[in-house]
N, C-alpha and C positions, 0 to 999 in steps of 0.2 A: 443447571443447564451448562452444557459444555460446547463452546464454540472453538472449533479447530481452525487454525490458520496455516494453510499450505502455501508457502512462498519462499522467495529468495532470502538468504541470510548472508550478509556480507559486511566487510569493513571498508570504509572509505579513507583513502590516503590522499589528502588535499594539500597542494603546495601552491605558492604564489611567486611568480617571476616578476621582478620590478621593472622589466622592460617590455618591449613589443616583439612578439614572435615574427611579425611581418618584416621587421628591420633586420632579421637574422637570416632571411631566406634569399639566396642568390638564384634569380630566375632561370639562368641557363645552366645551373648545376643541380636542378631538382632530382635528376636521375642518380646523382652521387651524394644526395643529402646525408649529412652526418652532423647532428647537433646535440649539444649537451647544455642544459641551462642550470646555472647556479641559482637556487631558489632561496627566498628569504625565510620561509618557515615550512613546517610540516605539521598538519593537524590530522590525527587519526580519530575517526568517528565510527560508531556502531550504526549499521544500516541494513539495507535489504528490505524489500516490501514485507516479507513475512515477519521479520524482526520488528519493523516499525509499527505494524498494525497490532501485533501481539503486545508490544510495550504499551501502546495507547489503551488497549483493552484492559490491561492490568492496572494502569493508573486510574482508570475509571471504575475500578472495583471488581472487575471480572477475574476469572481464572482461566484464561485461554490456553489451549493446547497448541504449541508451536510444532509444525511439521515441516521438516526440511533436512538438508544434508550439509554438514560442516566438516572442517578438519580438526586435528588434535589441538590447534591453536585457539579453539573456541572457548576454553575454560573461563577466561575472565568475562567474556561476553555472556556466557551462560549464567554466571553468578549475578551479573547485572540484571538480567531478565528475571531470574528467579526472585531476586530481591524486590522486583516490581510486580510480583504476582503471576508470572508466566510459568506454565508447566512445560518443561523442556524434555519430557520423557518421549515425545514423538520425534525428537531430533536424532538423526543417524550420524555417527562420527566415522569419517573415512579413515582407512588405514594408510592411504597413499597420497591423498591430495589435501591441500590447504583450503581453508574457508575462502569462498569467493571474495575477490578483491577488486575495488575500483580505484585506479591510480590516476589522478588528474592534476595538471599544472595549469593555472590560469594567469594570463598576463594582465597588464594594466588596462588593456582595452576590453577585458573580459572574454578574450579569445581563449580557447581551451585546447590542450592536447591531452588525450586520455586513453587509457587502456582498461579493459575489463577482463579479468581472469576468472572464468567460471569455477575452476577447481572442483571442489567436492559437490557443488551444486548439481553437477551432472549426474550424481548418484541418487538424487531425490526421486528419480523414476523407479528406483527399487523399493521405495517405501510403500507399504500397502495400507490404504485407508480401511479396507475391510478388516485387516488384522488389528489395527488400532481400535476399531469399533467393538472388538471383543473385549477390550480392556477399558474402554471409556464409552459412556452413553452419549454419542455425538448428536447434538440437536441441529447443528449446521456446520458445514465445512466451507470456509472461504478459500477459493482457489485463485491465488494471485500470481503475478509474474514470477516465473521460476524456469527451470529447465523445461523446454517445450514438451518433451516426452512425458515428463512428470505431470504437467498440466493436463494433458489429454488423458493420461492414465488415471489420475485421481478423479477427473470428471466422470469417466466411464465407471470407475469403481463405486462412486457415490450413487450413480443411477442404478447400477446393478443391485446395490444393497438397500436402495430406497432411502438413502440419507439425503436430506435437503442440502443444497449447495448454492453458494453465491459465485457467479462467474465474474472475475475481475482481471481480464487479460492485460490491461494497461500497456506498458511499453513492449511487451512481447507480442502484441497483436500484429506488429509488422513482420514478425517471424513466422506466424501461422499462415497456412494456406487457407483457401476458402472452405474446404471440407473440415479442417481442424477447427476453424473459427465457429462454424455451424455446430459442430459436435460439442464445443465448449459451452455454448449457451443453451443448448437444447434441454429443456426441463429445469432450468435454473429458477430458484426462488427469487434471487436478486441478480440483476445485471448492472454492474458498475462500469462506467466509462467517463472520460471527460468529453468535451464537445468534439474535439478533433477525432478521438478514437471512435466516437459514435458514427461520425461521417465515414471514417475508414472502414468500420465494420460493415456498414451498408454497401459501400463501394466494393469491398473485397468479396462479399457473399452474394451481392445482387439482390438482397432482401430489402423489402420496404419496411416502414415502421410497423405496419399491420402484420407483416410476416413474422417479424421478431416478437411482437406482442403475443403471437400464438405460441411462442416457445418459452417465454419467461413470464413470471408472475408480476414482477415489479422492476421497472427500468429506472435507474438513478443516473442522471447525466449532470456532472458538475460543469459549471460555466465560468470558473475563475471568479473575478470580482463581481460578476453578475449573478452569483448565487448558484442555485441548483434546480433542475427540473426533474420531477418524479412523475412517472406515468404508470398507472395500474393496467392490468390485462384488459379490463373493460374500457380503457380510454380515459379514465379520470386523471386530470392533469393538476399537479400542485407545483407552485413555484415558491421558493424560499430565498430571501436575500441573505447577504453575508452579515456577520457580526463585524462592525467597523474595527479596523486595526488601529493600534496605538503607534505601531512602527512596522516597517517591512524589512525584515532582516534576511531571510532565506526561504524561498518557496519550496525547497526540496522536502518531500514527505508530507506536504499539506493534504494531498489527496488521501494518503494513508490514514492521517488523523481523522479526516471526515468520515471515512468508512467505519473506523472504530467507534466514533461517537454515534453515528447513525444506527449501527447494529446494536450497540449497547442499549440504546433507548427502545428501538423497535422490538427487539427480542424480549424486552422487559414489559411489553404491552403498550408502549406509548404510540400515539398516532404517527402517521407519516410526517405530519407537520412538525411535531415536537422532536421526532428523531432527526430530521434534517436540521433543526435548530441546534441541537446538541452537536451534531456533526460539524456544523459551521463554527461553533465555538472552539472545538478542538482544533479545527483547521487553522483558525487565526492564532491560537496559542503556539502552534508549530511555526507559523509564518513569522511570529515575533521573536523567535529564538534561533540562535545559531546551532545547527545540528538537528537531526530528526528525532532524537530521543533525549533531548536536554530540557524539554519543557516540563512543567509541573502544574498541578491543578490546585487552586485554592477555592474551596466551595463557596465561600461568601462572595468573593470577587466574581466567580462564575455566575452566580445568581444575579448580581448587580448588572453585569454586562448583558446577560440574556434578557433581563427585564428592560434595560435601556433599548435593546435592539428589537425586541418582539413583544414587550408588554409584561406587566407584573404577573399575570396569570401564567404566562410561559415560563418566567423565571422560577416561580414557585413549583410548578409541575415538574420541570426538568430538574430543579434543585433536589427534589425528593428522590431522584434516581442516583444522585451523586454520593460518593463516600464522604463521611464526615471528616 
C-alpha cells in the first residue's frame, strides 16, 4: 500500500530574543521603523506539513511517498527522511530557489516576529500526481498545506485519475477562496481540519454540515485537548479523548502527527475508534518533544499508554499495528 503525502517541505529557523519587542518600539516612529535584535540562540529544525506527516508515517512502519518541491539545499533533510522510511522520489528539486524557510524570533513575552519564504514550494504545482501514479500504485494521496495552486491541481488530478485522496487544507484554508475550498473537499475520502478550520470552512463556503457530508466520506475534526470528533457520511458520530501528556513542550506539528497515526491504522483495516486512538498517541508524542520530527516510538511504552488511556484491548489491537 502506497500513501502519498503532498504538502510543504520547509526548514524552521527559530531564534530567541531575551528582551521584549514592545520596549523597542517608538510609537511615533512606526513609519520609520528599523530594528535589529541580537538573539541568544538559533535552532534549525526540519519541518513543513508534508515532511512532518511523511516522517511520522515512516516511524510508524510505513513507506510513504513524499510529494513536494525543494531547493538544492535539501540533501541533508532528504537523508534524514529516507533513514526513517520515506520515499523521496516524488520530491522535485528546483534549479533556482531554496527550500521553503520559516524564520522566527520569539521574545520573553512569547511575542513573535516571523517571515515565511516559500521558495521552491511554489514549484510544487508543476508536479503531476497522474505521472507519479504511473510509477507507484497510489492507494491514497493526502493533500496538505502547500502552494495553493499545487493543492487545487493535485486534488483535480486525483479526481480525474480516480485516486482516493484526503483533503487537509489546514493553515492554507485562509488563502483559498470559496470555490477553491469546495473543489478541495469534493469527493474526498477523508477531510481533516481542526475545530477552527471546520468553522472557517463552513463560513467561507456557506455549506452546512450536511452539505459537506455529501461531498466527503469521513470528516475528522481535531479539538485540541478535548480530543477528536469523527463523522461518517451517514452521520455516525465518534468522539475519542486524548492520551494524557506527561509534559507539554511544543504543540507545533501535533496535528500532523495525529493524521499520520490515524491513517496508518485506518488504512491497515483498524476501526475509526482505534485509528483515532493511535493518532492521539502520536499527537502527544509530538507535543512532548521539541521539534516536529524529533520524537520516536517505543512499542512497549506505546502499548502501556494506549492501554492506560483506552483499555487493555485497545492497547493490544493497536500494538499489533506498530513496528517492533
